[in-house]
Residue, then its C-alpha position, 0 to 999 in steps of 0.5 A: x517441570x515438563x508441564x511448565x515447559x509445555x506451558x512456556x512453549x504454548x505461551x511463546x507460540x501464542x505470543x508469536x501469533x499475536x505479534x503476527x496479527x498485530x503487525x499484519x493489521x498495522x501494515x494493512x491499516x498503514x498502507x490504506x492510510x498512506x496511499x492517498x498521502x503517497x499519491x499526493x506526494x508524487x503529484x497526483x492531486x484532486x486539482x490535477x497533476x502537479x507541474x515538475x513532479x514525478x507524476x508529471x514526468x510519468x505523464x510525459x513519458x506515457x504521452x511520448x510512448x502513446x504518440x502525444x496522449x495518455x491512454x485511458x486505463x494506463x497507469x498514469x490515468x488510473x493513478x490520476x483518477x485515484x488522486x482526484x476522486x479517491x481510491x476505490x474500495x477494491x483498490x483499498x482492499x488490494x493496498x490493504x492486502x499488500x500492507x498486511x503481507x508486508x506486516x506478516x513478513x516483518x513479524x516472521x523476520x522478527 
């Protein structure tokens, strides 16, 4: 009976670890896949910032704060560059890491 309980405990531990890895991987892949879609949805597109979008209001606020222009390297400029040219590999790694973290936290909560 003791051997069976030990086996059962190990099975539960390994299944928990497997669920954690699966959810972390799904979170990473999902975040990397969703990032371009989210950029487009808020108005950062390859053709520029979409009028009357959330991105347009961000650009307006940044321009007002900077005296009429959007500063190079600002959040709006970086997001527009990502929307126009795609997300660089380093940024994809950061987005994937954030998604994996969310997946891991979900696995722990489950």
